[in-house]
N, C-alpha and C positions, 0 to 999 in steps of 0.2 A: 215530654221526651219519651220515645218508644223504649220499652225494655229490650234487653238483648234478645230474649226469646221472640218477642214480637217482630223485631227487625230481622232475625234469622228467617222467620216465617215469610216476611215480606220478600227477602232475597230469593227464597225458593219459589215464590209466586212469580217473580221476575224471570227466573230460569224457565219456568213452565210457559210463560207468555212468549219468551224468545223462541223456545222450541216450537210452539204453535205457529208463530209468525213465519218461521223458516219453512216449516212443513207446508203451510198454506200460501207461502209467498206473499204475505200480508205486510207490505212496506208501511202502510199507515199504522197498523197495530204495533209494529216494531218501533217506529219513531215516537209514538206516544209514551214510551217508557223513558224517554230522554227529556231533559230540560230544553226549552226553545234554543238556548245558546250552548248546548252540549257540544262536546268535541270527541271524536274518535282519534286516537293516536296509534297508528298502525306500525307493524314491524319494519316497514320500509322507511319510516320517518315522516310519512304523510300525516297531516292534521286535517281531518274532515270536520268542518265546523258548521253547526246549525242543523236544524231538522231537515231542511230541504236537501242539503248536501248528504246528510246521513241517509235519507230516503233514497237518493240516487245511488249511493254506495251499496245499500241493501239490494236494490234492483240489480246492480252489476254483480254482486256476490252470488245472488240466487241464479242469475243468468249463467254464471260461471260454473254452476253445478252444486251449489251449497244446498243440501237437502236435509241435514239434521244437525242439531246443536245440543250438546250436553254440558253441564257445568257442575262444579262442586265448590263449596266455600271452604277455604283453607284457614283464614283468619279474619277477624272483624273487629273494628274499632268504631264505636257509636258515640257521638256527642249529641248535643241538643239539636243542632240544625245541619250537621255534617257527619257522614259516616264513610269509612273506607274499608273496602273488602279486598282481600287477597284471594284470588280465585284461580281455578284451573278449568279450562274448557277444552272440548274436543268437538271439532266441526267435521262433518262428513261431507265429502264432495263426490258426486257421481257424474263422470264425464265419459261419454262413449262406452257405457257399460262398465267402466273401471272405477272402483271405489278407492278414494284416498282419504286419509284422516289427518287433519291438522290439529296438533296439540299445542296449547298455549298457556302461558302464565299471564294472569291479568291483574290489574289494579283498577278497581272501579271506585270512583268518588260519587257518592250519593248526596243530594242536598234536599232539605225539607223546603217545600214550597209554601207560599203564604196561606194556602188553603189547608195545610197540614200534610198533604201528600208528599211522599218521597219519590224522587226521580233520579235517574243516572245523569251525572253532569260531565264526568270525564270517564272514558273507557279506553284504557291503555293496555296493549297486549304485545307480547313477543312470542315468537314461535319456538317451541321446544324441538330441537333436532334429535334424531335417533341416537346421537352420541353424547347428548347433554348429560352432565353429571350433576351432583349437588355439592354444596359446601364451598370451600375456598378454591380459588383458581390455583 
């Protein structure tokens, strides 16, 4: 089992790999961070399942102007073969010279593979509106 510090270091390496993939428009590098049967669960309720579909989504996202990704780890639970991270991300889009930033709350489920590597298995996010608060409704 990975220690918490080892897993935090791994998560930060994933953030760096995602940032690199976005900046370089490297769909293959991006999908290798996910399990073969991974799923993205997007704010509109879509479920994008499997590496081929995730690759296609990545290409569409970068074609739509996704140029930068930043992330921070908020909370982490690590077990023997499963880990869950509560994370916040900020994606920058550049369209016709106009920059927009999408801020998201995320829940990432990581699973340990048979060879000992950890990969993202579920990537769930919702968009934070400019008027979003915190706490109870």
